[in-house]
C-alpha positions as CSV (number, residue, x, y, z in Angstrom):
1,M,264.1,-99.1,-44.5
2,K,261.2,-101.5,-43.8
3,T,260.9,-102.2,-40.1
4,S,258.1,-102.9,-37.4
5,L,256.9,-98.8,-36.0
6,I,258.5,-100.3,-32.2
7,S,262.2,-101.5,-33.7
8,K,262.8,-97.9,-35.6
9,I,261.4,-96.2,-32.0
10,A,263.6,-98.7,-30.1
11,S,266.7,-98.2,-32.5
12,I,266.3,-94.4,-32.7
13,I,265.9,-94.3,-28.9
14,E,269.6,-96.1,-28.7
15,A,271.0,-93.8,-31.5
16,R,270.0,-90.8,-29.4
17,E,271.5,-92.2,-26.2
18,N,274.5,-92.9,-28.1
19,C,275.0,-89.5,-29.0
20,L,274.3,-88.1,-26.0
21,S,276.9,-90.2,-24.6
22,S,279.3,-89.4,-27.2
23,G,278.2,-85.5,-27.2
24,N,277.3,-85.4,-30.7
25,T,274.6,-82.5,-29.8
26,E,273.9,-82.2,-33.6
27,W,272.4,-86.2,-34.5
28,F,271.1,-86.1,-31.0
29,E,268.5,-83.3,-32.2
30,N,268.4,-85.2,-35.4
31,H,267.1,-88.4,-33.6
32,T,265.1,-85.8,-31.2
33,D,263.5,-84.5,-34.6
34,S,263.0,-87.9,-36.0
35,L,261.3,-89.6,-32.8
36,Y,258.7,-86.2,-33.1
37,E,258.2,-86.6,-36.6
38,I,257.4,-90.5,-35.7
39,S,255.2,-89.5,-32.6
40,K,253.1,-87.3,-35.1
41,K,253.3,-89.2,-38.3
42,Y,252.6,-92.8,-37.0
43,L,251.1,-93.0,-33.4
44,P,247.6,-93.2,-33.2
45,H,245.7,-89.9,-33.4
46,G,242.1,-89.2,-33.5
47,S,238.7,-92.0,-32.9
48,G,239.2,-90.5,-28.7
49,I,243.0,-90.3,-29.0
50,D,241.8,-86.7,-30.0
51,S,245.3,-84.8,-29.1
52,G,247.5,-87.5,-30.2
53,C,250.2,-89.2,-28.7
54,D,253.7,-88.6,-27.2
55,I,257.2,-90.6,-26.9
56,D,258.2,-89.9,-23.3
57,L,262.0,-89.6,-24.2
58,E,262.8,-88.6,-20.4
59,L,261.9,-92.5,-19.3
60,S,262.4,-94.3,-22.5
61,N,265.4,-96.4,-23.3
62,K,266.0,-99.6,-25.6
63,N,264.5,-101.4,-23.9
64,K,261.5,-100.0,-22.7
65,I,259.5,-96.9,-24.5
66,V,256.9,-95.1,-23.1
67,I,254.0,-93.1,-24.9
68,T,251.7,-91.1,-22.8
69,F,248.2,-89.9,-24.3
70,G,244.9,-88.7,-23.7
71,Y,241.5,-90.4,-24.6
72,H,238.3,-88.8,-25.0
73,F,235.1,-90.4,-23.9
74,M,231.5,-90.2,-25.0
75,D,228.9,-90.8,-23.6
76,E,225.8,-93.3,-24.9
77,N,224.4,-89.9,-26.7
78,G,227.4,-89.1,-28.0
79,Y,228.3,-85.6,-26.1
80,Y,231.7,-85.5,-24.7
81,D,231.9,-87.3,-21.3
82,G,235.5,-86.4,-19.6
83,W,239.2,-87.1,-20.6
84,I,241.8,-89.1,-19.3
85,D,245.6,-89.6,-19.5
86,Y,247.4,-92.4,-20.4
87,K,250.7,-93.9,-20.1
88,L,251.7,-96.9,-22.2
89,I,254.8,-98.9,-21.2
90,C,256.0,-100.9,-24.1
91,K,258.6,-103.6,-23.5
92,P,259.8,-106.2,-26.1
93,T,259.7,-109.5,-25.3
94,F,260.8,-112.7,-27.5
95,N,256.9,-112.7,-28.9
96,G,256.4,-109.3,-29.4
97,I,255.8,-106.5,-27.2
98,D,255.0,-106.7,-23.4
99,M,252.8,-103.7,-23.6
100,K,251.1,-101.8,-20.0
101,I,248.3,-99.3,-19.9
102,I,248.6,-97.4,-16.7
103,G,245.0,-95.4,-16.3
104,K,241.6,-95.6,-15.4
105,N,239.8,-98.5,-17.4
106,K,236.8,-96.6,-17.7
107,N,234.1,-97.8,-19.6
108,G,236.7,-101.3,-20.9
109,I,238.7,-99.2,-22.7
110,K,242.2,-100.8,-22.1
111,D,241.2,-103.6,-24.3
112,Y,240.4,-101.4,-27.4
113,L,243.9,-99.0,-26.5
114,Y,245.8,-102.3,-26.4
115,D,244.4,-103.2,-29.9
116,V,244.9,-100.3,-31.2
117,F,248.3,-100.2,-30.7
118,D,249.2,-103.5,-30.8
119,Y,247.8,-103.0,-34.7
120,C,250.4,-99.5,-34.6
121,L,253.4,-100.5,-32.9
122,N,253.7,-103.7,-34.9
123,E,253.0,-102.1,-38.3
124,V,256.2,-102.3,-41.1
125,I,256.4,-98.8,-42.0
126,E,259.0,-97.4,-44.4
127,F,260.6,-94.8,-42.6
128,N,263.1,-92.0,-43.5
129,P,264.7,-90.2,-40.9
130,V,265.0,-86.3,-40.8
131,N,268.2,-85.7,-42.2
């Protein structure tokens, strides 16, 4: 099934919440595995986001998705110049996704990060979940 990445994440989070409410532990785990697979396969990794991204399942729900990641900075000479952890909060709106990045805006990096995540989360994917 083809859909935007952010829509797929939201629908799996909602299905996971429904399984928790109904006590369906098997599908709760299947949905958790699918979200883990999505974070490793489709969310940004590399080009400064060197340790990849994780979906914070404790803070996320169908109306708010929280993605955590770190960014590895380099100086003008190509040497590593620090690491900063970030939290991306995504909320659906009538015009797409409202995104807010929490963390220091070192060297104006947030503009780049917004572009990366905007492209990634709006990408149309074909995803076949676990099980």
